[in-house]
C-alpha positions in Angstrom: 263.1 16.0 84.7 263.0 14.3 81.3 261.5 15.8 78.1 258.7 13.3 78.4 257.8 14.6 81.9 258.1 18.2 80.7 255.6 17.6 78.0 253.2 16.1 80.5 253.6 19.2 82.7 252.5 21.6 79.9 248.8 21.9 81.1 250.0 22.9 84.6 252.4 25.5 83.1 249.7 27.0 80.9 247.3 27.5 83.9 250.0 28.9 86.2 251.6 31.3 83.7 248.1 32.1 82.3 247.0 33.3 85.7 249.9 35.7 85.9 249.3 36.8 82.3 245.6 37.6 83.1 246.7 39.7 86.1 249.0 41.7 83.8 246.3 42.2 81.2 244.1 43.8 83.8 246.6 46.6 84.5 246.9 47.7 80.9 245.5 51.2 80.3 242.1 51.7 78.8 238.5 52.3 79.8 237.3 48.9 78.9 240.4 46.9 79.7 238.4 44.3 81.7 237.4 42.7 78.4 241.0 41.7 77.9 241.4 39.6 81.1 238.0 38.0 80.3 239.0 37.0 76.8 242.5 36.0 78.0 241.1 33.7 80.6 238.9 31.9 78.0 242.0 31.6 75.8 244.1 30.1 78.6 241.4 27.6 79.5 240.8 26.5 75.9 244.6 26.2 75.4 244.7 24.0 78.5 242.0 21.8 77.2 243.8 21.5 73.8 247.1 20.6 75.6 245.3 18.0 77.7 243.7 16.5 74.6 247.1 16.2 73.0 248.3 14.1 75.9 245.8 11.3 75.5 247.6 8.0 75.0 250.5 9.5 77.0 251.4 8.6 80.7 254.0 9.8 83.1 255.0 10.0 86.7 256.5 13.4 87.3 259.1 13.2 90.0 256.8 11.1 92.2 254.7 14.2 92.6 251.9 13.9 90.1 250.9 11.0 87.8 249.4 11.4 84.3 247.2 8.7 82.9 244.1 8.4 80.8 241.6 8.8 83.7 243.5 11.8 85.0 243.4 13.5 81.6 239.6 12.9 81.4 239.3 14.6 84.8 241.5 17.5 83.6 239.2 18.2 80.7 236.2 18.2 83.1 238.0 20.7 85.5 239.1 23.0 82.7 235.6 22.9 81.2 234.1 23.7 84.7 236.5 26.7 85.0 235.4 27.9 81.6 231.7 27.5 82.6 232.4 29.5 85.8 233.9 32.4 83.8 231.0 32.5 81.4 228.4 32.5 84.2 230.3 35.2 86.2 230.7 37.7 83.3 227.3 39.3 83.7 226.1 37.8 86.9 224.0 40.4 88.8 225.7 39.8 92.2 229.2 40.2 90.5 228.6 42.5 87.6 231.0 45.5 87.6 232.9 43.8 90.3 234.5 41.0 88.2 238.1 42.0 87.5 241.3 40.4 86.5 241.8 39.1 90.0 238.6 37.1 89.9 239.7 35.4 86.6 243.2 34.7 87.9 241.8 33.1 91.1 239.6 30.8 89.0 242.7 29.8 86.9 244.7 29.1 90.1 241.8 27.1 91.5 241.7 25.0 88.3 245.4 24.5 88.6 244.8 23.2 92.2 242.3 20.7 90.9 244.9 19.4 88.4 247.5 19.0 91.1 245.1 17.4 93.6 243.5 15.0 91.2 246.8 13.7 89.9 248.8 13.6 93.1 251.0 10.6 93.6 252.5 12.1 96.8 250.6 13.1 99.9 252.3 16.5 100.0 251.3 17.1 96.4 247.7 16.3 97.4 247.9 18.8 100.3 249.4 21.4 98.0 246.6 20.8 95.5 243.9 20.9 98.2 245.2 24.3 99.5 245.6 25.7 95.9 241.9 25.1 95.5 240.8 26.3 99.0 242.7 29.6 99.2 241.2 31.2 96.0 237.8 30.0 97.2 238.0 32.2 100.4 238.2 35.3 98.2 235.7 34.2 95.6 233.0 33.3 98.1 233.4 36.7 99.8 233.8 38.6 96.4 232.0 41.9 96.4 231.8 42.1 100.3 228.8 44.4 100.1 226.7 41.4 99.3 224.6 40.1 102.1 226.4 37.2 103.8 229.5 37.4 101.7 232.0 37.9 104.5 230.2 35.3 106.7 230.3 32.7 104.0 234.0 33.3 103.3 234.9 33.0 106.9 232.9 29.8 107.4 234.7 28.3 104.4 238.0 29.5 105.7 237.5 27.9 109.1 236.3 24.6 107.6 239.1 24.5 105.1 241.7 25.2 107.8 240.3 22.4 110.0 240.3 20.0 107.1 243.9 21.0 106.2 245.0 20.4 109.8 243.5 16.9 109.9 244.9 16.1 106.5 248.4 17.3 107.4 248.4 15.5 110.8 247.4 12.4 108.9 250.3 12.8 106.5 252.7 13.2 109.4 251.5 10.1 111.1 251.5 8.1 107.9 255.1 9.2 107.2 256.0 8.3 110.8 254.4 4.9 110.5 255.4 3.9 107.0 258.5 6.0 106.3 257.2 7.4 102.9 254.6 9.8 101.6 254.6 8.4 98.0 251.2 6.8 98.0 252.0 3.8 95.9 254.9 2.9 98.1 253.0 2.9 101.4 251.6 -0.7 101.3 255.1 -2.2 100.8 256.6 0.2 103.4 254.2 -1.0 106.0 255.5 -4.6 105.7 259.0 -3.6 106.6 260.5 -4.4 110.1 260.7 -0.7 111.0 257.1 0.1 110.1 254.5 1.0 112.7 251.1 0.0 111.2 249.0 1.3 114.1 250.5 4.7 113.8 249.9 4.7 110.1 246.3 3.6 110.6 245.6 6.5 112.9 247.2 8.7 110.2 244.8 7.3 107.6 241.9 8.0 110.0 242.9 11.6 110.3 243.5 11.9 106.5 239.9 10.6 105.9 238.5 13.1 108.4 240.1 15.9 106.3 238.7 14.4 103.1 235.2 14.1 104.7 235.4 17.8 105.7 236.2 18.8 102.2 233.5 16.5 100.7 231.0 17.7 103.3 230.2 14.2 104.4 228.1 13.8 107.6 228.8 14.7 110.4 231.2 17.3 108.9 228.5 18.7 106.5 227.0 21.7 108.3 229.3 24.3 106.6 228.3 23.5 103.1 224.7 24.8 103.0 225.6 28.2 104.6 228.7 28.6 102.4 226.8 27.8 99.1 223.9 30.1 100.1 226.3 32.9 100.7 228.3 32.4 97.5 227.7 34.0 94.1 226.0 31.4 91.9 229.0 31.0 89.6 231.4 30.4 92.5 228.8 28.1 94.0 228.8 26.1 90.8 232.6 25.7 90.9 232.7 24.6 94.6 229.8 22.2 94.3 230.6 20.7 90.9 234.4 21.0 90.3 236.2 21.4 93.6 234.4 18.5 95.2 234.9 16.2 92.2 238.7 17.0 92.3 238.6 15.6 95.9 236.7 12.5 94.7 239.2 12.0 91.9 242.0 12.1 94.4 240.2 9.5 96.6 239.8 7.2 93.5 243.5 7.5 92.7 244.4 7.0 96.3 242.4 3.8 96.5 244.0 2.5 93.3 247.5 3.2 94.6 247.0 1.6 98.0 245.0 -1.4 96.7 246.9 -4.1 98.8 245.9 -2.5 102.1 242.6 -0.7 101.1 240.4 -3.4 102.6 242.2 -3.0 106.0 241.4 0.8 106.2 238.2 1.3 104.2 236.1 0.5 107.3 236.9 3.9 108.6 234.6 5.5 105.9 231.6 3.3 106.6 230.1 5.5 109.3 230.6 8.6 107.2 228.9 7.0 104.2 225.9 5.8 106.1 225.3 9.1 107.9 225.7 11.0 104.7 223.2 9.0 102.8 220.6 9.2 105.5 221.0 12.7 107.0 221.8 14.3 103.6 218.4 13.3 102.2 216.5 14.0 105.4 218.0 17.5 105.8 217.4 18.4 102.1 213.8 17.3 102.5 213.3 20.0 105.1 214.7 22.9 103.1 212.8 25.7 101.3 215.8 27.2 99.6 217.1 25.7 96.4 220.7 26.4 97.3 220.4 24.6 100.6 218.5 21.7 99.0 221.3 21.2 96.5 223.9 21.5 99.3 222.3 18.9 101.5 221.6 16.6 98.6 225.3 16.9 97.8 226.0 15.3 101.2 223.9 12.3 100.2 225.4 12.1 96.7 228.9 11.8 97.9 227.8 9.2 100.4 226.5 7.2 97.4 229.8 7.8 95.5 232.0 6.4 98.3 229.6 3.6 99.0 231.1 1.4 96.2 234.7 2.0 97.3 233.9 1.1 100.9 232.3 -2.2 99.9 235.1 -3.7 97.9 235.7 -7.4 98.4 239.2 -7.9 100.1 242.0 -9.0 97.8 239.7 -8.8 94.7 241.1 -6.7 91.9 237.9 -7.2 89.9 235.7 -5.9 92.7 238.0 -2.8 93.1 238.1 -2.1 89.4 234.3 -2.2 89.1 233.9 0.0 92.2 236.4 2.5 90.9 234.7 2.7 87.5 231.3 3.1 89.0 232.5 5.9 91.4 234.3 7.7 88.6 231.3 7.7 86.3 229.1 8.9 89.2 231.5 11.8 89.8 231.5 12.8 86.2 227.7 12.6 85.9 227.2 14.5 89.2 229.5 17.3 88.1 227.7 17.9 84.9 224.1 17.7 86.2 224.9 19.8 89.2 226.6 22.4 87.1 223.4 22.7 85.0 221.3 23.3 88.1 223.7 26.0 89.4 223.9 27.6 86.0 220.1 28.0 86.0 220.2 29.5 89.4 222.8 32.0 88.1 220.7 32.8 85.1 217.6 33.5 87.2 219.5 35.3 90.0 218.1 38.7 89.1 214.6 37.4 89.6 215.2 35.5 92.8 218.5 36.4 94.4 217.6 34.6 97.7 217.1 31.2 96.1 213.8 30.6 98.0 211.6 28.1 96.1 208.6 30.4 96.2 210.6 33.0 94.3 211.0 30.6 91.3 207.2 30.2 90.9 206.4 30.2 87.2 209.9 31.0 86.0 210.2 27.7 84.2 207.2 28.7 82.1 208.6 32.2 81.4 212.1 31.1 80.5 211.7 27.7 78.8 215.5 27.1 78.4 216.0 27.5 82.1 212.9 25.4 82.9 213.8 22.5 80.6 217.4 22.5 81.7 216.5 22.5 85.4 214.0 19.7 84.8 216.8 17.6 83.2 219.2 18.4 86.0 216.7 17.7 88.8 215.5 14.4 87.2 219.1 13.3 86.7 219.9 14.1 90.3 216.9 12.1 91.3 218.1 9.2 89.2 215.3 9.1 86.5 216.1 7.4 83.2 217.5 8.0 80.6 219.6 10.7 82.3 223.2 10.3 83.5 222.0 10.2 87.1 220.0 7.0 86.6 222.9 5.1 85.1 225.3 6.5 87.7 223.2 5.0 90.4 222.7 1.8 88.5 226.4 1.2 88.1 227.0 2.1 91.7 224.3 0.0 93.2 225.2 -3.0 90.9 228.8 -2.8 92.1 227.7 -2.7 95.8 225.2 -5.5 95.3 227.8 -7.6 93.5 230.0 -7.3 96.6 227.2 -8.8 98.7 226.0 -5.6 100.5 222.2 -6.0 99.9 221.3 -4.0 103.0 223.4 -1.1 101.9 221.7 -1.1 98.5 218.2 -1.2 100.1 219.1 1.7 102.4 220.5 3.8 99.5 217.5 3.0 97.3 215.1 4.1 100.0 217.1 7.3 100.6 217.0 7.9 96.8 213.2 7.6 96.9 213.1 10.3 99.6 215.1 12.6 97.3 212.4 12.4 94.6 210.1 14.4 96.8 212.3 17.3 97.4 213.5 17.4 93.8 209.9 17.3 92.7 209.2 20.4 94.8 211.8 22.3 92.7 210.0 21.3 89.5 206.6 22.2 90.9 207.9 25.7 91.8 209.5 26.2 88.4 206.4 25.2 86.4 203.6 26.5 88.7 201.3 29.2 87.4 202.4 32.7 88.6 200.0 34.3 91.1 201.0 37.8 90.1 202.8 39.6 87.3 206.1 40.8 88.6 208.4 41.3 85.6 208.7 43.7 82.7 209.6 43.3 79.1 213.2 44.4 79.6 213.7 41.6 82.1 212.8 39.0 79.4 215.5 40.4 77.1 218.2 40.6 79.9 217.6 37.1 81.0 218.9 35.6 77.7 222.6 36.0 78.4 225.2 34.4 76.2 227.4 32.7 78.9 224.5 31.2 80.9 222.8 30.1 77.7 225.9 28.3 76.5 226.6 26.6 79.8 223.0 25.5 80.3 222.5 24.2 76.8 225.7 22.3 76.6 225.3 20.9 80.2 221.7 19.8 79.7 222.7 18.1 76.4 225.6 16.4 78.1 223.4 15.2 80.9 221.2 13.3 78.5 224.1 12.1 76.3 226.0 10.7 79.2 223.0 8.7 80.0 222.2 7.4 76.5 225.9 6.5 75.9 226.6 5.5 79.5 228.5 2.3 78.7 230.6 3.9 76.0 231.5 6.8 78.4 232.4 4.4 81.2 234.7 2.5 78.9 236.3 5.6 77.5 237.1 7.0 81.0 239.5 4.3 81.6 
């Protein structure tokens, strides 16, 4: 490995060694030694963000394992920031308080390392390794503090789903290797033109690979695990799964499409059914829910259907069409991660008042806690696609790309589904800003609700949701 590649690997090293260091900090003697792992984790994540920032303008392909480019580095910053937000939300979260230890912080760092590997993978085995490096810490984090209601059940459901997804993904890799003779993603198109290639075997492999991806993204009909898992998870962990882990998968899909561009139009049809079902059923299922966690879970199914819509509608042999679709999808992923993180941060902040997440339990809380109320309003309006938020421009770029490729019917369907989403997002706002029917809080609750970590995450996230919308074109240009 050259010195150039070693420099590019520094962020990975910081996260891996940082996780080990945080574990060691937790065993130091002292009554309040849990403060050290907390501060150490923040330092590791900030150091990671600084090291990533120093690599901008720098590109590398490390041993045909991971590839570093500008878009990858932007994704790295998002993932590290998401890990930092998770740590801040977890510090005093009621469902985790007094149970957050050095193991929790180390698992978050390992999961962030997994997002780095997964998003930058140039090799299918690297992608599998990254996917599992995210999934395995999530088993423990979902079931953290097993005395919580539903903790073990949620962890088991995620474990089963992740195992099934990994099996499909690995079988897909095996068949692609058997059919093409390589697992280096960028070499697959050329390999399939050789005399010894077996394109039909490779196509079956791609199908299985996509099924694994759809399981992880919770696209219909592989979506049923998501609502139960998110409902059982502590809100900070829910934020990481729903906003960071899934965007890491989407980033891998974007890189995958770019690297197999010559044959993408021959295999993209496999995703059409998943996209259509996700857009329709995701919105219809969210419409029926009365729990905010389940609403956001099922709306996530629809949102990732939108996100993949542009990639599946690319015009064959058109680099311009693919480039526009990739840009639109990447901006959609960034916007979704930020606005969804804000919504989950508000849920975490108000957990002590409504641990179940039922909409009726939020009645009037937006009035009592203006920061949470305004931030939730911004997040929900952005998720619904209301201007001038990031969500509006994300859908605008996406729909424009699909329409430019000649898929008018798909755009009409997606627009109608988006209109349905306005109704269930509106129910969240009505609950938050309704007048309270009875007085069920005390003065101390008001003081406790203003917690530093949640306040920082909510404030920065809400501001970013607006800024990403106002400066949408500049952000889109900068990402690539």
